[in-house]
DRENPA-3360 file (N, C-alpha, C; in nm, 2 decimals, always signed):
BEGIN
1 = MFSKAYEI = +0.08/-0.12/+0.00/+0.00/+0.00/+0.00/+0.09/+0.13/+0.00 ~ +0.20/+0.12/+0.07/+0.28/+0.24/+0.09/+0.41/+0.24/+0.01 ~ +0.42/+0.15/-0.08/+0.55/+0.14/-0.15/+0.57/+0.26/-0.24 ~ +0.47/+0.31/-0.31/+0.48/+0.43/-0.39/+0.50/+0.55/-0.31 ~ +0.42/+0.56/-0.20/+0.43/+0.68/-0.11/+0.57/+0.68/-0.04 ~ +0.62/+0.56/-0.01/+0.76/+0.55/+0.05/+0.86/+0.61/-0.04 ~ +0.85/+0.58/-0.17/+0.95/+0.64/-0.27/+0.95/+0.79/-0.27 ~ +0.83/+0.85/-0.26/+0.81/+0.99/-0.26/+0.86/+1.05/-0.12;
9 = ASQYTAPV = +0.81/+0.99/-0.01/+0.84/+1.05/+0.12/+0.99/+1.04/+0.15 ~ +1.06/+0.94/+0.10/+1.20/+0.92/+0.13/+1.28/+1.03/+0.06 ~ +1.22/+1.10/-0.04/+1.29/+1.21/-0.10/+1.29/+1.34/-0.02 ~ +1.18/+1.35/+0.06/+1.17/+1.48/+0.14/+1.20/+1.45/+0.29 ~ +1.24/+1.34/+0.33/+1.28/+1.30/+0.47/+1.43/+1.29/+0.48 ~ +1.49/+1.35/+0.58/+1.63/+1.34/+0.60/+1.67/+1.33/+0.75 ~ +1.79/+1.28/+0.78/+1.83/+1.27/+0.92/+1.89/+1.39/+0.98 ~ +1.86/+1.41/+1.10/+1.94/+1.51/+1.18/+2.01/+1.43/+1.29;
17 = IISSLSIN = +2.14/+1.46/+1.30/+2.23/+1.38/+1.39/+2.28/+1.48/+1.49 ~ +2.26/+1.45/+1.62/+2.30/+1.54/+1.73/+2.42/+1.48/+1.80 ~ +2.53/+1.55/+1.80/+2.65/+1.50/+1.87/+2.68/+1.59/+1.99 ~ +2.73/+1.54/+2.09/+2.77/+1.62/+2.21/+2.89/+1.56/+2.28 ~ +2.97/+1.66/+2.34/+3.09/+1.62/+2.41/+3.07/+1.66/+2.56 ~ +3.09/+1.56/+2.65/+3.07/+1.59/+2.79/+3.20/+1.63/+2.85 ~ +3.20/+1.68/+2.98/+3.32/+1.72/+3.05/+3.42/+1.61/+3.07 ~ +3.37/+1.48/+3.06/+3.46/+1.37/+3.08/+3.51/+1.32/+2.94;
25 = NEVQCHGG = +3.49/+1.40/+2.84/+3.54/+1.37/+2.70/+3.47/+1.25/+2.64 ~ +3.35/+1.23/+2.68/+3.27/+1.13/+2.62/+3.18/+1.19/+2.51 ~ +3.18/+1.12/+2.39/+3.10/+1.17/+2.28/+2.98/+1.08/+2.26 ~ +2.86/+1.15/+2.25/+2.74/+1.08/+2.23/+2.67/+1.13/+2.11 ~ +2.61/+1.03/+2.03/+2.54/+1.07/+1.91/+2.40/+1.01/+1.92 ~ +2.30/+1.08/+1.88/+2.17/+1.03/+1.86/+2.10/+1.11/+1.75 ~ +1.99/+1.06/+1.70/+1.94/+1.12/+1.58/+1.79/+1.12/+1.58 ~ +1.74/+1.20/+1.48/+1.59/+1.20/+1.45/+1.58/+1.23/+1.31;
33 = AFVYLNNE = +1.47/+1.29/+1.27/+1.44/+1.32/+1.13/+1.38/+1.46/+1.11 ~ +1.39/+1.50/+0.99/+1.32/+1.63/+0.95/+1.27/+1.62/+0.81 ~ +1.18/+1.71/+0.78/+1.11/+1.71/+0.65/+1.15/+1.84/+0.57 ~ +1.20/+1.82/+0.45/+1.22/+1.94/+0.36/+1.08/+1.98/+0.32 ~ +1.05/+2.11/+0.34/+0.91/+2.16/+0.32/+0.90/+2.23/+0.18 ~ +1.00/+2.31/+0.15/+0.99/+2.38/+0.02/+1.12/+2.42/-0.04 ~ +1.13/+2.48/-0.15/+1.25/+2.50/-0.22/+1.33/+2.62/-0.17 ~ +1.28/+2.68/-0.06/+1.35/+2.79/+0.00/+1.43/+2.74/+0.12;
41 = GWILSVAH = +1.43/+2.61/+0.14/+1.51/+2.55/+0.25/+1.44/+2.54/+0.38 ~ +1.31/+2.56/+0.39/+1.24/+2.55/+0.52/+1.21/+2.40/+0.55 ~ +1.22/+2.37/+0.68/+1.20/+2.23/+0.72/+1.10/+2.23/+0.84 ~ +1.05/+2.10/+0.86/+0.97/+2.07/+0.97/+1.04/+1.97/+1.06 ~ +1.03/+1.98/+1.19/+1.08/+1.88/+1.28/+1.01/+1.90/+1.42 ~ +1.07/+1.83/+1.52/+1.01/+1.84/+1.65/+1.10/+1.93/+1.74 ~ +1.04/+2.00/+1.83/+1.11/+2.09/+1.92/+1.21/+2.02/+2.01 ~ +1.17/+1.90/+2.05/+1.26/+1.83/+2.15/+1.39/+1.78/+2.09;
49 = IFNTRNKC = +1.40/+1.80/+1.96/+1.53/+1.78/+1.89/+1.64/+1.87/+1.95 ~ +1.60/+1.98/+2.01/+1.69/+2.08/+2.07/+1.72/+2.06/+2.22 ~ +1.67/+1.94/+2.27/+1.70/+1.92/+2.41/+1.85/+1.92/+2.45 ~ +1.93/+1.87/+2.35/+2.08/+1.87/+2.38/+2.13/+2.01/+2.38 ~ +2.08/+2.09/+2.28/+2.13/+2.23/+2.27/+2.08/+2.31/+2.40 ~ +1.96/+2.28/+2.44/+1.92/+2.35/+2.56/+2.00/+2.31/+2.69 ~ +2.04/+2.18/+2.69/+2.12/+2.13/+2.81/+2.26/+2.19/+2.80 ~ +2.31/+2.20/+2.68/+2.44/+2.26/+2.66/+2.45/+2.41/+2.71;
57 = EKDSKLLT = +2.34/+2.48/+2.67/+2.34/+2.62/+2.72/+2.32/+2.63/+2.87 ~ +2.24/+2.54/+2.93/+2.22/+2.54/+3.07/+2.35/+2.50/+3.14 ~ +2.42/+2.40/+3.09/+2.54/+2.35/+3.15/+2.66/+2.45/+3.14 ~ +2.65/+2.54/+3.04/+2.76/+2.64/+3.02/+2.78/+2.73/+3.14 ~ +2.67/+2.76/+3.21/+2.68/+2.85/+3.33/+2.74/+2.77/+3.44 ~ +2.70/+2.64/+3.45/+2.76/+2.56/+3.56/+2.91/+2.53/+3.53 ~ +2.94/+2.52/+3.41/+3.08/+2.49/+3.37/+3.17/+2.62/+3.40 ~ +3.11/+2.73/+3.37/+3.18/+2.86/+3.40/+3.22/+2.87/+3.55;
65 = KYYQEIKN = +3.12/+2.84/+3.63/+3.14/+2.84/+3.77/+3.24/+2.74/+3.82 ~ +3.23/+2.62/+3.76/+3.33/+2.51/+3.79/+3.47/+2.55/+3.76 ~ +3.49/+2.60/+3.64/+3.63/+2.64/+3.60/+3.68/+2.76/+3.68 ~ +3.59/+2.85/+3.72/+3.63/+2.96/+3.80/+3.68/+2.91/+3.94 ~ +3.61/+2.81/+4.00/+3.65/+2.76/+4.13/+3.79/+2.70/+4.12 ~ +3.81/+2.63/+4.01/+3.95/+2.57/+3.99/+4.05/+2.68/+3.97 ~ +4.02/+2.78/+3.90/+4.12/+2.89/+3.87/+4.15/+2.96/+4.01 ~ +4.05/+2.98/+4.09/+4.07/+3.05/+4.22/+4.17/+2.96/+4.31;
73 = IENNPRIN = +4.15/+2.83/+4.30/+4.24/+2.75/+4.38/+4.38/+2.75/+4.33 ~ +4.39/+2.74/+4.19/+4.53/+2.74/+4.13/+4.60/+2.88/+4.16 ~ +4.52/+2.98/+4.16/+4.59/+3.12/+4.18/+4.61/+3.16/+4.32 ~ +4.57/+3.07/+4.42/+4.58/+3.10/+4.56/+4.73/+3.08/+4.60 ~ +4.81/+3.18/+4.63/+4.95/+3.16/+4.67/+4.97/+3.10/+4.81 ~ +4.86/+3.10/+4.89/+4.87/+3.05/+5.03/+4.85/+2.90/+5.04 ~ +4.82/+2.84/+4.92/+4.80/+2.69/+4.93/+4.91/+2.62/+4.85 ~ +4.97/+2.52/+4.91/+5.08/+2.44/+4.84/+5.02/+2.36/+4.73;
81 = LHTKKKKI = +5.11/+2.30/+4.65/+5.07/+2.23/+4.53/+4.99/+2.11/+4.56 ~ +5.03/+2.03/+4.67/+4.96/+1.91/+4.71/+4.82/+1.94/+4.75 ~ +4.80/+2.05/+4.83/+4.67/+2.09/+4.87/+4.58/+2.13/+4.76 ~ +4.65/+2.21/+4.67/+4.57/+2.25/+4.55/+4.51/+2.14/+4.47 ~ +4.59/+2.03/+4.45/+4.55/+1.92/+4.37/+4.43/+1.85/+4.44 ~ +4.44/+1.84/+4.58/+4.34/+1.78/+4.65/+4.21/+1.86/+4.65 ~ +4.22/+1.99/+4.66/+4.10/+2.08/+4.65/+4.03/+2.07/+4.52 ~ +4.12/+2.08/+4.41/+4.06/+2.07/+4.27/+3.99/+1.94/+4.25;
89 = ANVKKDPD = +4.05/+1.83/+4.30/+3.98/+1.70/+4.28/+3.84/+1.70/+4.35 ~ +3.83/+1.78/+4.46/+3.70/+1.78/+4.53/+3.60/+1.88/+4.48 ~ +3.64/+1.96/+4.38/+3.54/+2.05/+4.32/+3.43/+1.97/+4.25 ~ +3.31/+1.99/+4.29/+3.20/+1.91/+4.24/+3.17/+1.94/+4.09 ~ +3.15/+1.83/+4.02/+3.12/+1.84/+3.88/+3.03/+1.72/+3.84 ~ +2.95/+1.74/+3.74/+2.86/+1.64/+3.69/+2.92/+1.59/+3.56 ~ +2.94/+1.46/+3.55/+3.01/+1.40/+3.43/+2.92/+1.41/+3.31 ~ +2.79/+1.45/+3.33/+2.71/+1.46/+3.21/+2.70/+1.60/+3.16;
97 = WVITDSYF = +2.77/+1.70/+3.22/+2.77/+1.83/+3.17/+2.82/+1.83/+3.02 ~ +2.75/+1.90/+2.94/+2.78/+1.91/+2.80/+2.87/+2.03/+2.77 ~ +2.99/+2.01/+2.71/+3.08/+2.12/+2.68/+3.04/+2.18/+2.55 ~ +3.01/+2.10/+2.45/+2.97/+2.15/+2.32/+2.89/+2.05/+2.25 ~ +2.82/+2.10/+2.14/+2.73/+2.01/+2.07/+2.73/+2.05/+1.92 ~ +2.67/+1.96/+1.84/+2.67/+1.99/+1.69/+2.55/+1.92/+1.63 ~ +2.48/+1.99/+1.54/+2.37/+1.94/+1.47/+2.40/+1.92/+1.32 ~ +2.38/+1.80/+1.27/+2.41/+1.76/+1.13/+2.27/+1.76/+1.06;
105 = WGNDNVYL = +2.24/+1.85/+0.98/+2.11/+1.86/+0.91/+2.12/+1.80/+0.77 ~ +2.15/+1.68/+0.76/+2.15/+1.61/+0.63/+2.28/+1.63/+0.55 ~ +2.35/+1.73/+0.57/+2.48/+1.76/+0.50/+2.57/+1.84/+0.59 ~ +2.70/+1.83/+0.55/+2.80/+1.91/+0.63/+2.79/+2.06/+0.61 ~ +2.82/+2.13/+0.71/+2.83/+2.28/+0.70/+2.69/+2.34/+0.66 ~ +2.59/+2.28/+0.71/+2.45/+2.34/+0.69/+2.40/+2.37/+0.83 ~ +2.34/+2.49/+0.84/+2.29/+2.54/+0.97/+2.14/+2.57/+0.96 ~ +2.07/+2.57/+1.07/+1.93/+2.60/+1.07/+1.91/+2.74/+1.13;
113 = EDIKIIPE = +1.85/+2.83/+1.04/+1.83/+2.97/+1.07/+1.68/+3.00/+1.09 ~ +1.65/+3.11/+1.13/+1.51/+3.16/+1.14/+1.42/+3.06/+1.21 ~ +1.47/+3.01/+1.32/+1.40/+2.90/+1.39/+1.27/+2.96/+1.47 ~ +1.16/+2.89/+1.45/+1.04/+2.92/+1.52/+0.99/+2.80/+1.59 ~ +0.95/+2.81/+1.71/+0.91/+2.69/+1.79/+0.78/+2.71/+1.86 ~ +0.70/+2.61/+1.86/+0.59/+2.60/+1.96/+0.62/+2.48/+2.05 ~ +0.68/+2.51/+2.16/+0.73/+2.40/+2.25/+0.62/+2.31/+2.30 ~ +0.50/+2.37/+2.33/+0.39/+2.29/+2.39/+0.34/+2.19/+2.29;
121 = ADLVIGRL = +0.36/+2.22/+2.16/+0.31/+2.13/+2.05/+0.43/+2.05/+2.00 ~ +0.55/+2.07/+2.05/+0.67/+2.00/+2.01/+0.70/+2.02/+1.86 ~ +0.67/+2.14/+1.81/+0.69/+2.17/+1.67/+0.80/+2.28/+1.65 ~ +0.89/+2.25/+1.56/+0.99/+2.35/+1.52/+0.99/+2.36/+1.36 ~ +1.00/+2.49/+1.32/+1.03/+2.51/+1.17/+1.16/+2.59/+1.17 ~ +1.22/+2.59/+1.05/+1.35/+2.66/+1.04/+1.39/+2.66/+0.89 ~ +1.49/+2.74/+0.86/+1.54/+2.75/+0.72/+1.69/+2.71/+0.72 ~ +1.72/+2.61/+0.63/+1.85/+2.56/+0.62/+1.94/+2.66/+0.54;
129 = DPFHPKSV = +2.06/+2.68/+0.58/+2.15/+2.77/+0.51/+2.29/+2.72/+0.52 ~ +2.36/+2.70/+0.41/+2.31/+2.71/+0.27/+2.21/+2.60/+0.23 ~ +2.13/+2.63/+0.12/+2.04/+2.53/+0.07/+2.04/+2.53/-0.08 ~ +2.04/+2.41/-0.13/+2.04/+2.39/-0.28/+1.91/+2.32/-0.32 ~ +1.81/+2.40/-0.37/+1.68/+2.35/-0.40/+1.68/+2.22/-0.49 ~ +1.77/+2.21/-0.58/+1.77/+2.09/-0.67/+1.82/+1.97/-0.60 ~ +1.87/+1.98/-0.48/+1.92/+1.86/-0.40/+1.80/+1.78/-0.35 ~ +1.68/+1.84/-0.35/+1.56/+1.77/-0.31/+1.47/+1.75/-0.43;
137 = KTYPKLKD = +1.44/+1.62/-0.46/+1.36/+1.60/-0.58/+1.21/+1.62/-0.57 ~ +1.16/+1.60/-0.45/+1.01/+1.62/-0.43/+0.99/+1.69/-0.29 ~ +0.90/+1.78/-0.29/+0.86/+1.85/-0.17/+0.72/+1.80/-0.13 ~ +0.68/+1.79/-0.01/+0.56/+1.73/+0.03/+0.44/+1.83/+0.03 ~ +0.32/+1.77/+0.03/+0.20/+1.84/+0.05/+0.15/+1.81/+0.19 ~ +0.08/+1.91/+0.26/+0.02/+1.89/+0.39/-0.13/+1.86/+0.38 ~ -0.17/+1.77/+0.46/-0.31/+1.73/+0.46/-0.40/+1.84/+0.51 ~ -0.52/+1.86/+0.44/-0.62/+1.96/+0.49/-0.66/+1.91/+0.62;
145 = PSELKPGT = -0.65/+2.00/+0.73/-0.68/+1.95/+0.87/-0.83/+1.92/+0.88 ~ -0.92/+1.97/+0.79/-1.06/+1.94/+0.81/-1.10/+1.80/+0.75 ~ -1.00/+1.73/+0.69/-1.03/+1.60/+0.62/-0.96/+1.48/+0.69 ~ -0.93/+1.49/+0.82/-0.86/+1.38/+0.89/-0.97/+1.28/+0.93 ~ -0.96/+1.16/+0.88/-1.06/+1.06/+0.91/-1.00/+0.94/+0.99 ~ -1.04/+0.92/+1.11/-1.00/+0.80/+1.19/-1.02/+0.67/+1.11 ~ -0.93/+0.58/+1.12/-0.93/+0.46/+1.05/-0.85/+0.46/+0.92 ~ -0.80/+0.58/+0.88/-0.72/+0.59/+0.76/-0.58/+0.53/+0.78;
153 = SLCKLGFP = -0.53/+0.45/+0.69/-0.40/+0.39/+0.70/-0.29/+0.50/+0.68 ~ -0.19/+0.50/+0.77/-0.09/+0.59/+0.76/+0.05/+0.52/+0.78 ~ +0.15/+0.59/+0.74/+0.29/+0.54/+0.75/+0.38/+0.64/+0.82 ~ +0.47/+0.60/+0.90/+0.57/+0.68/+0.96/+0.71/+0.65/+0.90 ~ +0.79/+0.75/+0.89/+0.92/+0.73/+0.83/+1.03/+0.80/+0.91 ~ +1.14/+0.73/+0.93/+1.25/+0.79/+1.01/+1.38/+0.71/+1.00 ~ +1.46/+0.72/+1.10/+1.59/+0.66/+1.10/+1.63/+0.58/+1.23 ~ +1.54/+0.48/+1.27/+1.58/+0.41/+1.39/+1.67/+0.29/+1.36;
161 = FHQINAVY = +1.72/+0.22/+1.47/+1.80/+0.10/+1.45/+1.93/+0.12/+1.38 ~ +1.99/+0.24/+1.40/+2.12/+0.27/+1.33/+2.21/+0.34/+1.43 ~ +2.32/+0.27/+1.46/+2.42/+0.32/+1.56/+2.51/+0.42/+1.49 ~ +2.53/+0.54/+1.54/+2.62/+0.64/+1.49/+2.73/+0.67/+1.59 ~ +2.85/+0.65/+1.55/+2.96/+0.68/+1.65/+3.04/+0.80/+1.59 ~ +3.10/+0.88/+1.68/+3.18/+0.99/+1.64/+3.29/+1.02/+1.74 ~ +3.39/+1.09/+1.70/+3.50/+1.14/+1.79/+3.50/+1.29/+1.78 ~ +3.56/+1.35/+1.88/+3.57/+1.50/+1.88/+3.72/+1.53/+1.85;
169 = DNKTGGFQ = +3.73/+1.62/+1.75/+3.87/+1.66/+1.71/+3.90/+1.79/+1.78 ~ +3.99/+1.79/+1.88/+4.02/+1.91/+1.95/+4.09/+2.02/+1.86 ~ +4.16/+1.97/+1.76/+4.23/+2.07/+1.67/+4.13/+2.15/+1.59 ~ +4.03/+2.08/+1.53/+3.93/+2.15/+1.45/+3.81/+2.20/+1.53 ~ +3.80/+2.15/+1.65/+3.68/+2.19/+1.73/+3.55/+2.13/+1.67 ~ +3.56/+2.01/+1.61/+3.44/+1.96/+1.54/+3.43/+1.81/+1.57 ~ +3.32/+1.75/+1.53/+3.29/+1.61/+1.55/+3.32/+1.54/+1.41 ~ +3.37/+1.42/+1.42/+3.40/+1.34/+1.30/+3.33/+1.21/+1.32;
177 = FDQNAFPV = +3.24/+1.18/+1.22/+3.16/+1.05/+1.22/+3.25/+0.94/+1.17 ~ +3.22/+0.82/+1.22/+3.30/+0.70/+1.16/+3.24/+0.67/+1.02 ~ +3.32/+0.58/+0.95/+3.29/+0.56/+0.81/+3.16/+0.48/+0.79 ~ +3.11/+0.42/+0.90/+2.99/+0.34/+0.89/+2.86/+0.42/+0.92 ~ +2.88/+0.55/+0.94/+2.76/+0.63/+0.98/+2.66/+0.65/+0.87 ~ +2.72/+0.66/+0.74/+2.63/+0.69/+0.63/+2.64/+0.58/+0.52 ~ +2.54/+0.56/+0.44/+2.41/+0.64/+0.45/+2.33/+0.59/+0.57 ~ +2.24/+0.68/+0.63/+2.16/+0.64/+0.74/+2.03/+0.58/+0.68;
185 = PLFPIDGI = +2.00/+0.45/+0.71/+1.89/+0.38/+0.65/+1.75/+0.42/+0.70 ~ +1.66/+0.44/+0.61/+1.52/+0.47/+0.65/+1.45/+0.34/+0.70 ~ +1.35/+0.37/+0.78/+1.27/+0.26/+0.83/+1.12/+0.30/+0.84 ~ +1.03/+0.24/+0.77/+0.89/+0.28/+0.78/+0.81/+0.19/+0.87 ~ +0.70/+0.24/+0.93/+0.61/+0.16/+1.01/+0.47/+0.21/+0.99 ~ +0.38/+0.12/+0.97/+0.24/+0.16/+0.93/+0.15/+0.15/+1.05 ~ +0.03/+0.21/+1.04/-0.07/+0.20/+1.14/-0.19/+0.28/+1.09 ~ -0.29/+0.30/+1.17/-0.41/+0.37/+1.13/-0.42/+0.49/+1.23;
193 = LTRIFLCG = -0.49/+0.60/+1.18/-0.53/+0.71/+1.26/-0.64/+0.66/+1.35 ~ -0.61/+0.68/+1.48/-0.71/+0.63/+1.58/-0.79/+0.74/+1.64 ~ -0.72/+0.85/+1.69/-0.79/+0.95/+1.76/-0.72/+1.09/+1.74 ~ -0.79/+1.20/+1.77/-0.73/+1.33/+1.76/-0.75/+1.39/+1.90 ~ -0.64/+1.45/+1.95/-0.64/+1.51/+2.08/-0.62/+1.66/+2.08 ~ -0.71/+1.73/+2.15/-0.69/+1.88/+2.17/-0.64/+1.89/+2.31 ~ -0.52/+1.95/+2.33/-0.46/+1.95/+2.46/-0.44/+2.10/+2.51 ~ -0.54/+2.17/+2.49/-0.54/+2.31/+2.54/-0.48/+2.41/+2.45;
201 = KTKDEKYD = -0.43/+2.52/+2.50/-0.37/+2.62/+2.42/-0.22/+2.65/+2.47 ~ -0.15/+2.71/+2.38/-0.01/+2.75/+2.42/-0.02/+2.86/+2.53 ~ +0.09/+2.89/+2.60/+0.09/+2.98/+2.71/+0.05/+3.12/+2.66 ~ +0.08/+3.16/+2.54/+0.04/+3.29/+2.49/-0.10/+3.28/+2.43 ~ -0.17/+3.16/+2.44/-0.30/+3.14/+2.39/-0.32/+3.17/+2.24 ~ -0.21/+3.17/+2.17/-0.21/+3.19/+2.02/-0.25/+3.07/+1.94 ~ -0.21/+2.95/+1.99/-0.23/+2.83/+1.91/-0.30/+2.72/+2.00 ~ -0.39/+2.65/+1.93/-0.44/+2.53/+1.99/-0.33/+2.42/+1.98;
209 = IKFIETSS = -0.32/+2.34/+2.08/-0.22/+2.23/+2.08/-0.30/+2.10/+2.04 ~ -0.27/+2.05/+1.93/-0.34/+1.93/+1.88/-0.24/+1.82/+1.84 ~ -0.28/+1.70/+1.86/-0.20/+1.58/+1.82/-0.29/+1.48/+1.75 ~ -0.24/+1.40/+1.66/-0.31/+1.29/+1.61/-0.24/+1.16/+1.67 ~ -0.33/+1.06/+1.69/-0.28/+0.94/+1.75/-0.28/+0.83/+1.64 ~ -0.18/+0.74/+1.64/-0.18/+0.63/+1.55/-0.16/+0.50/+1.63 ~ -0.21/+0.39/+1.56/-0.22/+0.26/+1.63/-0.08/+0.20/+1.64 ~ +0.02/+0.26/+1.58/+0.16/+0.20/+1.60/+0.25/+0.31/+1.66;
217 = PGLLGQSG = +0.35/+0.27/+1.73/+0.44/+0.36/+1.80/+0.53/+0.43/+1.70 ~ +0.58/+0.55/+1.74/+0.69/+0.61/+1.67/+0.82/+0.55/+1.73 ~ +0.91/+0.52/+1.65/+1.04/+0.45/+1.70/+1.15/+0.56/+1.72 ~ +1.24/+0.52/+1.81/+1.35/+0.61/+1.84/+1.43/+0.64/+1.71 ~ +1.44/+0.76/+1.67/+1.50/+0.79/+1.54/+1.40/+0.84/+1.44 ~ +1.27/+0.82/+1.47/+1.16/+0.87/+1.38/+1.10/+1.00/+1.42 ~ +1.14/+1.05/+1.54/+1.09/+1.18/+1.58/+1.13/+1.29/+1.48 ~ +1.03/+1.37/+1.44/+1.05/+1.47/+1.34/+1.03/+1.43/+1.20;
225 = GPIFDSNA = +1.00/+1.30/+1.19/+0.97/+1.24/+1.05/+0.83/+1.25/+1.02 ~ +0.79/+1.23/+0.89/+0.65/+1.25/+0.85/+0.56/+1.13/+0.88 ~ +0.44/+1.16/+0.90/+0.33/+1.06/+0.91/+0.24/+1.09/+0.78 ~ +0.24/+1.00/+0.69/+0.18/+1.03/+0.56/+0.09/+0.92/+0.51 ~ +0.00/+0.95/+0.42/-0.09/+0.86/+0.36/-0.04/+0.79/+0.24 ~ -0.12/+0.71/+0.17/-0.08/+0.64/+0.05/-0.04/+0.73/-0.07 ~ -0.07/+0.86/-0.06/-0.03/+0.95/-0.16/+0.09/+1.03/-0.12 ~ +0.15/+1.00/-0.01/+0.27/+1.07/+0.05/+0.23/+1.21/+0.10;
233 = TIWGIQSH = +0.10/+1.24/+0.12/+0.06/+1.36/+0.18/+0.08/+1.35/+0.33 ~ +0.14/+1.46/+0.39/+0.17/+1.46/+0.53/+0.05/+1.49/+0.62 ~ +0.02/+1.40/+0.71/-0.09/+1.42/+0.81/-0.04/+1.47/+0.94 ~ +0.09/+1.46/+0.96/+0.15/+1.50/+1.09/+0.30/+1.48/+1.09 ~ +0.36/+1.52/+1.20/+0.50/+1.50/+1.22/+0.52/+1.42/+1.35 ~ +0.58/+1.31/+1.35/+0.60/+1.22/+1.46/+0.66/+1.29/+1.58 ~ +0.59/+1.29/+1.70/+0.64/+1.36/+1.81/+0.69/+1.26/+1.92 ~ +0.60/+1.18/+1.97/+0.64/+1.09/+2.08/+0.55/+0.97/+2.08;
241 = TSCLPLGF = +0.58/+0.87/+2.17/+0.51/+0.75/+2.19/+0.45/+0.74/+2.33 ~ +0.33/+0.68/+2.34/+0.27/+0.66/+2.47/+0.24/+0.51/+2.49 ~ +0.26/+0.46/+2.61/+0.22/+0.33/+2.64/+0.09/+0.32/+2.72 ~ -0.01/+0.27/+2.66/-0.15/+0.27/+2.72/-0.18/+0.14/+2.78 ~ -0.21/+0.13/+2.91/-0.24/+0.00/+2.97/-0.37/-0.06/+2.91 ~ -0.37/-0.19/+2.89/-0.48/-0.26/+2.83/-0.58/-0.30/+2.94 ~ -0.54/-0.29/+3.07/-0.64/-0.32/+3.17/-0.65/-0.47/+3.21 ~ -0.56/-0.55/+3.16/-0.55/-0.69/+3.21/-0.41/-0.73/+3.23;
249 = SPKIAKNG = -0.39/-0.83/+3.33/-0.26/-0.87/+3.36/-0.25/-1.02/+3.38 ~ -0.23/-1.09/+3.27/-0.22/-1.24/+3.27/-0.10/-1.28/+3.36 ~ -0.11/-1.40/+3.42/-0.01/-1.45/+3.50/+0.07/-1.56/+3.42 ~ +0.20/-1.56/+3.44/+0.28/-1.66/+3.38/+0.38/-1.72/+3.49 ~ +0.42/-1.84/+3.47/+0.51/-1.90/+3.57/+0.65/-1.88/+3.54 ~ +0.73/-1.82/+3.63/+0.87/-1.80/+3.61/+0.94/-1.85/+3.74 ~ +1.03/-1.95/+3.72/+1.11/-2.01/+3.83/+1.02/-2.05/+3.95 ~ +0.91/-2.11/+3.91/+0.82/-2.17/+4.01/+0.73/-2.07/+4.07;
257 = KDIEENQF = +0.73/-1.94/+4.03/+0.64/-1.84/+4.08/+0.55/-1.78/+3.98 ~ +0.43/-1.75/+4.02/+0.33/-1.68/+3.93/+0.37/-1.53/+3.92 ~ +0.39/-1.48/+3.80/+0.43/-1.34/+3.78/+0.32/-1.28/+3.70 ~ +0.27/-1.16/+3.74/+0.17/-1.08/+3.66/+0.25/-1.00/+3.56 ~ +0.20/-1.01/+3.43/+0.26/-0.94/+3.32/+0.15/-0.83/+3.28 ~ +0.19/-0.71/+3.31/+0.10/-0.60/+3.27/+0.11/-0.58/+3.11 ~ -0.01/-0.56/+3.05/-0.01/-0.55/+2.91/-0.04/-0.41/+2.86 ~ +0.03/-0.37/+2.76/+0.02/-0.23/+2.71/+0.01/-0.23/+2.56;
265 = INVGYGIH = -0.04/-0.12/+2.50/-0.03/-0.10/+2.36/+0.05/+0.03/+2.34 ~ +0.14/+0.03/+2.25/+0.22/+0.15/+2.22/+0.17/+0.23/+2.11 ~ +0.13/+0.35/+2.13/+0.07/+0.43/+2.02/+0.15/+0.55/+2.00 ~ +0.15/+0.60/+1.88/+0.23/+0.72/+1.84/+0.15/+0.85/+1.84 ~ +0.21/+0.96/+1.87/+0.15/+1.09/+1.87/+0.22/+1.18/+1.77 ~ +0.15/+1.24/+1.68/+0.21/+1.33/+1.58/+0.15/+1.47/+1.59 ~ +0.22/+1.56/+1.55/+0.18/+1.70/+1.55/+0.07/+1.72/+1.45 ~ -0.04/+1.77/+1.49/-0.16/+1.79/+1.40/-0.13/+1.89/+1.29;
273 = PEVIINLL = -0.17/+1.86/+1.16/-0.14/+1.95/+1.05/-0.20/+2.10/+1.07 ~ -0.30/+2.11/+1.15/-0.35/+2.24/+1.18/-0.25/+2.33/+1.25 ~ -0.18/+2.27/+1.35/-0.08/+2.35/+1.42/+0.04/+2.38/+1.33 ~ +0.08/+2.29/+1.24/+0.18/+2.31/+1.15/+0.15/+2.43/+1.05 ~ +0.03/+2.42/+0.99/-0.01/+2.52/+0.90/-0.03/+2.66/+0.96 ~ -0.08/+2.66/+1.08/-0.09/+2.79/+1.15/+0.05/+2.86/+1.17 ~ +0.14/+2.78/+1.21/+0.28/+2.84/+1.24/+0.34/+2.88/+1.11 ~ +0.33/+2.80/+1.00/+0.38/+2.83/+0.87/+0.32/+2.96/+0.82;
281 = TDNGVKFE = +0.19/+2.97/+0.83/+0.12/+3.09/+0.78/+0.16/+3.21/+0.85 ~ +0.17/+3.20/+0.98/+0.20/+3.32/+1.06/+0.34/+3.37/+1.03 ~ +0.43/+3.29/+0.98/+0.57/+3.33/+0.95/+0.59/+3.34/+0.80 ~ +0.49/+3.34/+0.72/+0.50/+3.36/+0.58/+0.58/+3.25/+0.51 ~ +0.57/+3.13/+0.56/+0.64/+3.02/+0.49/+0.55/+2.95/+0.40 ~ +0.59/+2.93/+0.27/+0.50/+2.87/+0.17/+0.50/+2.72/+0.19 ~ +0.38/+2.67/+0.16/+0.36/+2.52/+0.16/+0.25/+2.49/+0.07 ~ +0.23/+2.36/+0.04/+0.12/+2.31/-0.04/+0.03/+2.22/+0.04;
289 = LG = -0.10/+2.24/+0.01/-0.20/+2.15/+0.07/-0.23/+2.04/-0.03 ~ -0.25/+1.92/+0.03/-0.28/+1.80/-0.05/-0.43/+1.79/-0.07;
% end
């Protein structure tokens, strides 16, 4: 059902890879997805893709304080070298503090500008710079929000099940991916539209917060990717997954004991097209309706 739509959607879906360096010199990489929206370089993704950037900015204040404490100890003439080393070793630090980070938007040396976010709806739009329109063969259409019918078969697309490793080059001040990082393989998963949720308004009361629910989960690495129909028209942007209890707990025997196994269904939540269209319209970003 989705083979043709997959061919189309794979042309407007790309990976975003987030790399970070901690104070203990550990490099971590994880990824998500984004959608090329138009030939001006505008993209759609999820706001939580910037959690690492937000942590890095928050940690920078703590790091400044940490390094200042060390500097004060080192510059104290009344303390001998042995005592200085002991005091420096006792200065509190969090091994998870992020020193620096980097975002790879499908290509090297590409940056996201003009960023607009609705954090409550987990939505971000932005413009890639530099951007070459001919590098994207097909741009998507967005589903008319008034035409969402529960029971419709949909597909999610993104980049799960792929390990990306990198090292930090102190000379260049950048991250280098290993040779097996690319190409990042796409992975689709289907389901049906089950429900639509209205979750109140944004703090400024400008936007309604809406999500669509699908009968299949969004997988790690699919956040920010499209939820589309058999025509490759986008119905939403994958945001998060929820585990809903089924309300029964069958017992199974393990090592001679009866163990209750709680049963759940994992469902996906995507950003409603109405929210996407309203943010695009308010910022003068062009798009097509399907």
